[in-house]
Jmol script that loads the backbone (N, CA, C; Angstrom):
load data "model"
ATOM      1  N   UNK A   1      13.783 -20.443  -0.534  1.00  0.00           N
ATOM      2  CA  UNK A   1      14.312 -19.530   0.447  1.00  0.00           C
ATOM      3  C   UNK A   1      13.314 -18.393   0.663  1.00  0.00           C
ATOM      4  N   UNK A   2      12.796 -18.273   1.858  1.00  0.00           N
ATOM      5  CA  UNK A   2      11.897 -17.169   2.159  1.00  0.00           C
ATOM      6  C   UNK A   2      12.687 -16.031   2.791  1.00  0.00           C
ATOM      7  N   UNK A   3      12.106 -14.863   2.766  1.00  0.00           N
ATOM      8  CA  UNK A   3      12.761 -13.703   3.354  1.00  0.00           C
ATOM      9  C   UNK A   3      12.623 -13.752   4.866  1.00  0.00           C
ATOM     10  N   UNK A   4      13.677 -13.404   5.562  1.00  0.00           N
ATOM     11  CA  UNK A   4      13.629 -13.392   7.025  1.00  0.00           C
ATOM     12  C   UNK A   4      12.999 -12.090   7.508  1.00  0.00           C
ATOM     13  N   UNK A   5      12.553 -12.104   8.750  1.00  0.00           N
ATOM     14  CA  UNK A   5      12.002 -10.886   9.355  1.00  0.00           C
ATOM     15  C   UNK A   5      13.015  -9.743   9.255  1.00  0.00           C
ATOM     16  N   UNK A   6      14.271 -10.073   9.536  1.00  0.00           N
ATOM     17  CA  UNK A   6      15.323  -9.062   9.503  1.00  0.00           C
ATOM     18  C   UNK A   6      15.518  -8.453   8.128  1.00  0.00           C
ATOM     19  N   UNK A   7      15.459  -9.278   7.092  1.00  0.00           N
ATOM     20  CA  UNK A   7      15.622  -8.775   5.723  1.00  0.00           C
ATOM     21  C   UNK A   7      14.480  -7.835   5.354  1.00  0.00           C
ATOM     22  N   UNK A   8      13.275  -8.205   5.759  1.00  0.00           N
ATOM     23  CA  UNK A   8      12.119  -7.361   5.444  1.00  0.00           C
ATOM     24  C   UNK A   8      12.202  -6.041   6.208  1.00  0.00           C
ATOM     25  N   UNK A   9      12.515  -6.126   7.494  1.00  0.00           N
ATOM     26  CA  UNK A   9      12.631  -4.912   8.306  1.00  0.00           C
ATOM     27  C   UNK A   9      13.740  -4.011   7.766  1.00  0.00           C
ATOM     28  N   UNK A  10      14.842  -4.617   7.368  1.00  0.00           N
ATOM     29  CA  UNK A  10      15.951  -3.850   6.811  1.00  0.00           C
ATOM     30  C   UNK A  10      15.524  -3.127   5.538  1.00  0.00           C
ATOM     31  N   UNK A  11      14.775  -3.820   4.691  1.00  0.00           N
ATOM     32  CA  UNK A  11      14.297  -3.201   3.453  1.00  0.00           C
ATOM     33  C   UNK A  11      13.363  -2.038   3.754  1.00  0.00           C
ATOM     34  N   UNK A  12      12.409  -2.254   4.648  1.00  0.00           N
ATOM     35  CA  UNK A  12      11.467  -1.182   4.990  1.00  0.00           C
ATOM     36  C   UNK A  12      12.202  -0.002   5.623  1.00  0.00           C
ATOM     37  N   UNK A  13      13.135  -0.291   6.502  1.00  0.00           N
ATOM     38  CA  UNK A  13      13.906   0.774   7.159  1.00  0.00           C
ATOM     39  C   UNK A  13      14.802   1.526   6.176  1.00  0.00           C
ATOM     40  N   UNK A  14      15.231   0.843   5.113  1.00  0.00           N
ATOM     41  CA  UNK A  14      16.148   1.467   4.157  1.00  0.00           C
ATOM     42  C   UNK A  14      15.507   2.635   3.407  1.00  0.00           C
ATOM     43  N   UNK A  15      14.201   2.744   3.469  1.00  0.00           N
ATOM     44  CA  UNK A  15      13.489   3.822   2.776  1.00  0.00           C
ATOM     45  C   UNK A  15      13.350   5.076   3.641  1.00  0.00           C
ATOM     46  N   UNK A  16      13.882   5.060   4.853  1.00  0.00           N
ATOM     47  CA  UNK A  16      13.754   6.206   5.766  1.00  0.00           C
ATOM     48  C   UNK A  16      14.377   7.474   5.182  1.00  0.00           C
ATOM     49  N   UNK A  17      15.532   7.367   4.548  1.00  0.00           N
ATOM     50  CA  UNK A  17      16.183   8.551   3.979  1.00  0.00           C
ATOM     51  C   UNK A  17      15.356   9.136   2.833  1.00  0.00           C
ATOM     52  N   UNK A  18      14.723   8.267   2.066  1.00  0.00           N
ATOM     53  CA  UNK A  18      13.838   8.730   0.998  1.00  0.00           C
ATOM     54  C   UNK A  18      12.689   9.530   1.611  1.00  0.00           C
ATOM     55  N   UNK A  19      12.079   8.987   2.649  1.00  0.00           N
ATOM     56  CA  UNK A  19      10.973   9.672   3.320  1.00  0.00           C
ATOM     57  C   UNK A  19      11.427  11.008   3.891  1.00  0.00           C
ATOM     58  N   UNK A  20      12.614  11.032   4.476  1.00  0.00           N
ATOM     59  CA  UNK A  20      13.128  12.268   5.063  1.00  0.00           C
ATOM     60  C   UNK A  20      13.318  13.376   4.033  1.00  0.00           C
ATOM     61  N   UNK A  21      13.564  13.005   2.783  1.00  0.00           N
ATOM     62  CA  UNK A  21      13.794  13.997   1.730  1.00  0.00           C
ATOM     63  C   UNK A  21      12.493  14.556   1.152  1.00  0.00           C
ATOM     64  N   UNK A  22      11.366  13.993   1.529  1.00  0.00           N
ATOM     65  CA  UNK A  22      10.072  14.445   1.014  1.00  0.00           C
ATOM     66  C   UNK A  22       9.542  15.621   1.816  1.00  0.00           C
ATOM     67  N   UNK A  23       8.616  16.365   1.213  1.00  0.00           N
ATOM     68  CA  UNK A  23       7.913  17.411   1.945  1.00  0.00           C
ATOM     69  C   UNK A  23       7.030  16.774   3.011  1.00  0.00           C
ATOM     70  N   UNK A  24       6.534  17.590   3.921  1.00  0.00           N
ATOM     71  CA  UNK A  24       5.795  17.080   5.079  1.00  0.00           C
ATOM     72  C   UNK A  24       4.589  16.226   4.683  1.00  0.00           C
ATOM     73  N   UNK A  25       3.767  16.712   3.749  1.00  0.00           N
ATOM     74  CA  UNK A  25       2.577  15.952   3.354  1.00  0.00           C
ATOM     75  C   UNK A  25       2.951  14.622   2.706  1.00  0.00           C
ATOM     76  N   UNK A  26       3.897  14.679   1.779  1.00  0.00           N
ATOM     77  CA  UNK A  26       4.319  13.453   1.105  1.00  0.00           C
ATOM     78  C   UNK A  26       5.014  12.500   2.070  1.00  0.00           C
ATOM     79  N   UNK A  27       5.775  13.046   3.016  1.00  0.00           N
ATOM     80  CA  UNK A  27       6.460  12.216   3.991  1.00  0.00           C
ATOM     81  C   UNK A  27       5.452  11.426   4.818  1.00  0.00           C
ATOM     82  N   UNK A  28       4.386  12.088   5.253  1.00  0.00           N
ATOM     83  CA  UNK A  28       3.358  11.400   6.042  1.00  0.00           C
ATOM     84  C   UNK A  28       2.682  10.313   5.211  1.00  0.00           C
ATOM     85  N   UNK A  29       2.371  10.613   3.957  1.00  0.00           N
ATOM     86  CA  UNK A  29       1.753   9.616   3.077  1.00  0.00           C
ATOM     87  C   UNK A  29       2.675   8.434   2.832  1.00  0.00           C
ATOM     88  N   UNK A  30       3.952   8.732   2.586  1.00  0.00           N
ATOM     89  CA  UNK A  30       4.912   7.665   2.318  1.00  0.00           C
ATOM     90  C   UNK A  30       5.069   6.767   3.540  1.00  0.00           C
ATOM     91  N   UNK A  31       5.177   7.365   4.707  1.00  0.00           N
ATOM     92  CA  UNK A  31       5.335   6.558   5.921  1.00  0.00           C
ATOM     93  C   UNK A  31       4.098   5.705   6.179  1.00  0.00           C
ATOM     94  N   UNK A  32       2.916   6.238   5.883  1.00  0.00           N
ATOM     95  CA  UNK A  32       1.694   5.442   6.028  1.00  0.00           C
ATOM     96  C   UNK A  32       1.711   4.281   5.028  1.00  0.00           C
ATOM     97  N   UNK A  33       2.179   4.544   3.823  1.00  0.00           N
ATOM     98  CA  UNK A  33       2.260   3.495   2.806  1.00  0.00           C
ATOM     99  C   UNK A  33       3.206   2.379   3.267  1.00  0.00           C
ATOM    100  N   UNK A  34       4.345   2.748   3.820  1.00  0.00           N
ATOM    101  CA  UNK A  34       5.288   1.749   4.326  1.00  0.00           C
ATOM    102  C   UNK A  34       4.688   1.008   5.518  1.00  0.00           C
ATOM    103  N   UNK A  35       4.004   1.734   6.397  1.00  0.00           N
ATOM    104  CA  UNK A  35       3.373   1.106   7.559  1.00  0.00           C
ATOM    105  C   UNK A  35       2.367   0.049   7.127  1.00  0.00           C
ATOM    106  N   UNK A  36       1.647   0.320   6.054  1.00  0.00           N
ATOM    107  CA  UNK A  36       0.654  -0.635   5.576  1.00  0.00           C
ATOM    108  C   UNK A  36       1.289  -1.904   5.019  1.00  0.00           C
ATOM    109  N   UNK A  37       2.561  -1.855   4.687  1.00  0.00           N
ATOM    110  CA  UNK A  37       3.271  -3.064   4.235  1.00  0.00           C
ATOM    111  C   UNK A  37       3.257  -4.135   5.316  1.00  0.00           C
ATOM    112  N   UNK A  38       3.229  -3.706   6.574  1.00  0.00           N
ATOM    113  CA  UNK A  38       3.216  -4.672   7.667  1.00  0.00           C
ATOM    114  C   UNK A  38       1.948  -5.519   7.651  1.00  0.00           C
ATOM    115  N   UNK A  39       0.872  -5.014   7.040  1.00  0.00           N
ATOM    116  CA  UNK A  39      -0.355  -5.806   6.902  1.00  0.00           C
ATOM    117  C   UNK A  39      -0.117  -7.036   6.027  1.00  0.00           C
ATOM    118  N   UNK A  40       0.876  -6.944   5.161  1.00  0.00           N
ATOM    119  CA  UNK A  40       1.179  -8.019   4.214  1.00  0.00           C
ATOM    120  C   UNK A  40       2.482  -8.745   4.560  1.00  0.00           C
ATOM    121  N   UNK A  41       2.915  -8.587   5.799  1.00  0.00           N
ATOM    122  CA  UNK A  41       4.196  -9.154   6.227  1.00  0.00           C
ATOM    123  C   UNK A  41       4.322 -10.649   5.906  1.00  0.00           C
ATOM    124  N   UNK A  42       3.302 -11.478   6.196  1.00  0.00           N
ATOM    125  CA  UNK A  42       3.441 -12.908   5.865  1.00  0.00           C
ATOM    126  C   UNK A  42       3.621 -13.156   4.363  1.00  0.00           C
ATOM    127  N   UNK A  43       2.936 -12.384   3.534  1.00  0.00           N
ATOM    128  CA  UNK A  43       3.074 -12.561   2.086  1.00  0.00           C
ATOM    129  C   UNK A  43       4.446 -12.100   1.614  1.00  0.00           C
ATOM    130  N   UNK A  44       4.929 -10.992   2.182  1.00  0.00           N
ATOM    131  CA  UNK A  44       6.267 -10.522   1.828  1.00  0.00           C
ATOM    132  C   UNK A  44       7.299 -11.572   2.226  1.00  0.00           C
ATOM    133  N   UNK A  45       7.120 -12.122   3.403  1.00  0.00           N
ATOM    134  CA  UNK A  45       8.045 -13.123   3.924  1.00  0.00           C
ATOM    135  C   UNK A  45       8.058 -14.379   3.042  1.00  0.00           C
ATOM    136  N   UNK A  46       6.920 -14.723   2.480  1.00  0.00           N
ATOM    137  CA  UNK A  46       6.812 -15.938   1.678  1.00  0.00           C
ATOM    138  C   UNK A  46       7.429 -15.785   0.288  1.00  0.00           C
ATOM    139  N   UNK A  47       7.668 -14.562  -0.132  1.00  0.00           N
ATOM    140  CA  UNK A  47       8.225 -14.316  -1.461  1.00  0.00           C
ATOM    141  C   UNK A  47       9.619 -14.907  -1.553  1.00  0.00           C
ATOM    142  N   UNK A  48       9.807 -15.767  -2.521  1.00  0.00           N
ATOM    143  CA  UNK A  48      11.091 -16.440  -2.735  1.00  0.00           C
ATOM    144  C   UNK A  48      11.927 -15.597  -3.697  1.00  0.00           C
ATOM    145  N   UNK A  49      12.644 -14.623  -3.136  1.00  0.00           N
ATOM    146  CA  UNK A  49      13.432 -13.728  -3.976  1.00  0.00           C
ATOM    147  C   UNK A  49      14.597 -13.165  -3.175  1.00  0.00           C
ATOM    148  N   UNK A  50      15.717 -12.959  -3.831  1.00  0.00           N
ATOM    149  CA  UNK A  50      16.832 -12.318  -3.130  1.00  0.00           C
ATOM    150  C   UNK A  50      16.642 -10.803  -3.006  1.00  0.00           C
ATOM    151  N   UNK A  51      15.560 -10.280  -3.564  1.00  0.00           N
ATOM    152  CA  UNK A  51      15.300  -8.843  -3.563  1.00  0.00           C
ATOM    153  C   UNK A  51      14.039  -8.539  -2.766  1.00  0.00           C
ATOM    154  N   UNK A  52      14.159  -8.199  -1.490  1.00  0.00           N
ATOM    155  CA  UNK A  52      12.980  -7.942  -0.656  1.00  0.00           C
ATOM    156  C   UNK A  52      12.135  -6.778  -1.170  1.00  0.00           C
ATOM    157  N   UNK A  53      12.741  -5.846  -1.888  1.00  0.00           N
ATOM    158  CA  UNK A  53      11.990  -4.685  -2.380  1.00  0.00           C
ATOM    159  C   UNK A  53      10.838  -5.108  -3.296  1.00  0.00           C
ATOM    160  N   UNK A  54      11.034  -6.158  -4.078  1.00  0.00           N
ATOM    161  CA  UNK A  54       9.972  -6.613  -4.980  1.00  0.00           C
ATOM    162  C   UNK A  54       8.698  -6.946  -4.207  1.00  0.00           C
ATOM    163  N   UNK A  55       8.835  -7.674  -3.124  1.00  0.00           N
ATOM    164  CA  UNK A  55       7.675  -8.058  -2.325  1.00  0.00           C
ATOM    165  C   UNK A  55       7.071  -6.849  -1.625  1.00  0.00           C
ATOM    166  N   UNK A  56       7.905  -5.924  -1.192  1.00  0.00           N
ATOM    167  CA  UNK A  56       7.400  -4.695  -0.567  1.00  0.00           C
ATOM    168  C   UNK A  56       6.600  -3.896  -1.584  1.00  0.00           C
ATOM    169  N   UNK A  57       7.138  -3.730  -2.784  1.00  0.00           N
ATOM    170  CA  UNK A  57       6.422  -2.988  -3.820  1.00  0.00           C
ATOM    171  C   UNK A  57       5.099  -3.667  -4.172  1.00  0.00           C
ATOM    172  N   UNK A  58       5.100  -4.982  -4.233  1.00  0.00           N
ATOM    173  CA  UNK A  58       3.866  -5.698  -4.550  1.00  0.00           C
ATOM    174  C   UNK A  58       2.827  -5.472  -3.457  1.00  0.00           C
ATOM    175  N   UNK A  59       3.235  -5.454  -2.200  1.00  0.00           N
ATOM    176  CA  UNK A  59       2.273  -5.213  -1.123  1.00  0.00           C
ATOM    177  C   UNK A  59       1.712  -3.799  -1.209  1.00  0.00           C
ATOM    178  N   UNK A  60       2.548  -2.833  -1.596  1.00  0.00           N
ATOM    179  CA  UNK A  60       2.072  -1.459  -1.779  1.00  0.00           C
ATOM    180  C   UNK A  60       1.070  -1.404  -2.918  1.00  0.00           C
ATOM    181  N   UNK A  61       1.380  -2.064  -4.028  1.00  0.00           N
ATOM    182  CA  UNK A  61       0.460  -2.089  -5.164  1.00  0.00           C
ATOM    183  C   UNK A  61      -0.872  -2.748  -4.793  1.00  0.00           C
ATOM    184  N   UNK A  62      -0.796  -3.818  -4.034  1.00  0.00           N
ATOM    185  CA  UNK A  62      -2.016  -4.510  -3.615  1.00  0.00           C
ATOM    186  C   UNK A  62      -2.880  -3.599  -2.742  1.00  0.00           C
ATOM    187  N   UNK A  63      -2.263  -2.910  -1.787  1.00  0.00           N
ATOM    188  CA  UNK A  63      -3.007  -1.994  -0.927  1.00  0.00           C
ATOM    189  C   UNK A  63      -3.635  -0.870  -1.750  1.00  0.00           C
ATOM    190  N   UNK A  64      -2.907  -0.341  -2.719  1.00  0.00           N
ATOM    191  CA  UNK A  64      -3.448   0.713  -3.565  1.00  0.00           C
ATOM    192  C   UNK A  64      -4.597   0.192  -4.426  1.00  0.00           C
ATOM    193  N   UNK A  65      -4.452  -1.009  -4.928  1.00  0.00           N
ATOM    194  CA  UNK A  65      -5.508  -1.583  -5.762  1.00  0.00           C
ATOM    195  C   UNK A  65      -6.786  -1.790  -4.940  1.00  0.00           C
ATOM    196  N   UNK A  66      -6.637  -2.248  -3.707  1.00  0.00           N
ATOM    197  CA  UNK A  66      -7.803  -2.405  -2.834  1.00  0.00           C
ATOM    198  C   UNK A  66      -8.498  -1.062  -2.629  1.00  0.00           C
ATOM    199  N   UNK A  67      -7.714  -0.009  -2.444  1.00  0.00           N
ATOM    200  CA  UNK A  67      -8.273   1.332  -2.261  1.00  0.00           C
ATOM    201  C   UNK A  67      -8.983   1.801  -3.528  1.00  0.00           C
ATOM    202  N   UNK A  68      -8.383   1.563  -4.672  1.00  0.00           N
ATOM    203  CA  UNK A  68      -8.997   1.949  -5.945  1.00  0.00           C
ATOM    204  C   UNK A  68     -10.332   1.233  -6.127  1.00  0.00           C
ATOM    205  N   UNK A  69     -10.371  -0.056  -5.852  1.00  0.00           N
ATOM    206  CA  UNK A  69     -11.630  -0.799  -5.986  1.00  0.00           C
ATOM    207  C   UNK A  69     -12.684  -0.271  -5.023  1.00  0.00           C
ATOM    208  N   UNK A  70     -12.288   0.040  -3.787  1.00  0.00           N
ATOM    209  CA  UNK A  70     -13.225   0.581  -2.803  1.00  0.00           C
ATOM    210  C   UNK A  70     -13.761   1.927  -3.284  1.00  0.00           C
ATOM    211  N   UNK A  71     -12.871   2.793  -3.787  1.00  0.00           N
ATOM    212  CA  UNK A  71     -13.308   4.099  -4.287  1.00  0.00           C
ATOM    213  C   UNK A  71     -14.255   3.954  -5.476  1.00  0.00           C
ATOM    214  N   UNK A  72     -13.970   3.021  -6.362  1.00  0.00           N
ATOM    215  CA  UNK A  72     -14.844   2.792  -7.516  1.00  0.00           C
ATOM    216  C   UNK A  72     -16.233   2.353  -7.057  1.00  0.00           C
ATOM    217  N   UNK A  73     -16.296   1.497  -6.052  1.00  0.00           N
ATOM    218  CA  UNK A  73     -17.591   1.069  -5.506  1.00  0.00           C
ATOM    219  C   UNK A  73     -18.326   2.252  -4.886  1.00  0.00           C
ATOM    220  N   UNK A  74     -17.607   3.088  -4.153  1.00  0.00           N
ATOM    221  CA  UNK A  74     -18.226   4.265  -3.530  1.00  0.00           C
ATOM    222  C   UNK A  74     -18.767   5.225  -4.583  1.00  0.00           C
ATOM    223  N   UNK A  75     -18.011   5.456  -5.635  1.00  0.00           N
ATOM    224  CA  UNK A  75     -18.472   6.324  -6.719  1.00  0.00           C
ATOM    225  C   UNK A  75     -19.718   5.729  -7.359  1.00  0.00           C
ATOM    226  N   UNK A  76     -19.721   4.423  -7.577  1.00  0.00           N
ATOM    227  CA  UNK A  76     -20.895   3.757  -8.141  1.00  0.00           C
ATOM    228  C   UNK A  76     -22.117   3.934  -7.262  1.00  0.00           C
ATOM    229  N   UNK A  77     -21.949   3.784  -5.950  1.00  0.00           N
ATOM    230  CA  UNK A  77     -23.077   3.975  -5.022  1.00  0.00           C
ATOM    231  C   UNK A  77     -23.575   5.413  -5.052  1.00  0.00           C
ATOM    232  N   UNK A  78     -22.657   6.362  -5.105  1.00  0.00           N
ATOM    233  CA  UNK A  78     -23.058   7.770  -5.158  1.00  0.00           C
ATOM    234  C   UNK A  78     -23.812   8.082  -6.444  1.00  0.00           C
ATOM    235  N   UNK A  79     -23.352   7.510  -7.562  1.00  0.00           N
ATOM    236  CA  UNK A  79     -24.036   7.726  -8.841  1.00  0.00           C
ATOM    237  C   UNK A  79     -25.441   7.157  -8.802  1.00  0.00           C
ATOM    238  N   UNK A  80     -25.583   5.964  -8.249  1.00  0.00           N
ATOM    239  CA  UNK A  80     -26.904   5.339  -8.153  1.00  0.00           C
ATOM    240  C   UNK A  80     -27.819   6.201  -7.290  1.00  0.00           C
ATOM    241  N   UNK A  81     -27.305   6.690  -6.179  1.00  0.00           N
ATOM    242  CA  UNK A  81     -28.098   7.552  -5.296  1.00  0.00           C
ATOM    243  C   UNK A  81     -28.483   8.844  -5.985  1.00  0.00           C
ATOM    244  N   UNK A  82     -27.567   9.441  -6.712  1.00  0.00           N
ATOM    245  CA  UNK A  82     -27.836  10.685  -7.443  1.00  0.00           C
ATOM    246  C   UNK A  82     -28.863  10.446  -8.532  1.00  0.00           C
ATOM    247  N   UNK A  83     -28.711   9.353  -9.287  1.00  0.00           N
ATOM    248  CA  UNK A  83     -29.661   9.020 -10.350  1.00  0.00           C
ATOM    249  C   UNK A  83     -31.050   8.781  -9.779  1.00  0.00           C
ATOM    250  N   UNK A  84     -31.110   8.124  -8.627  1.00  0.00           N
ATOM    251  CA  UNK A  84     -32.413   7.852  -7.990  1.00  0.00           C
ATOM    252  C   UNK A  84     -33.075   9.149  -7.567  1.00  0.00           C
ATOM    253  N   UNK A  85     -32.337  10.119  -7.064  1.00  0.00           N
ATOM    254  CA  UNK A  85     -32.903  11.393  -6.656  1.00  0.00           C
ATOM    255  C   UNK A  85     -33.371  12.185  -7.863  1.00  0.00           C
ATOM    256  N   UNK A  86     -32.664  12.071  -8.988  1.00  0.00           N
ATOM    257  CA  UNK A  86     -33.047  12.793 -10.201  1.00  0.00           C
ATOM    258  C   UNK A  86     -34.321  12.222 -10.810  1.00  0.00           C
ATOM    259  N   UNK A  87     -34.559  10.931 -10.601  1.00  0.00           N
ATOM    260  CA  UNK A  87     -35.742  10.284 -11.163  1.00  0.00           C
ATOM    261  C   UNK A  87     -37.013  10.641 -10.404  1.00  0.00           C
ATOM    262  N   UNK A  88     -36.892  11.152  -9.197  1.00  0.00           N
ATOM    263  CA  UNK A  88     -38.100  11.453  -8.405  1.00  0.00           C
ATOM    264  C   UNK A  88     -38.551  12.857  -8.574  1.00  0.00           C
TER     265      UNK A  88
END
end "model"
wireframe off; spacefill off
backbone 0.3
color backbone group
């Protein structure tokens, strides 16, 4: 049993009250995080679970992990550039 579009949309929409209770900066970040879940819509839909939140949370974790890896690569490049300048 895969999740239907409606179940996924309902789950994502159900977090609106949580977002509304956040401060302005956090609210914008949270809404962007939820918006990015749509990038993983096919994977969320394929999740065989009666709990759509699990797949939504996994998509959020995946997006965050991608960002962490990108930041780690950027820091590595900056360190290499800094080390190269110090050697000259």
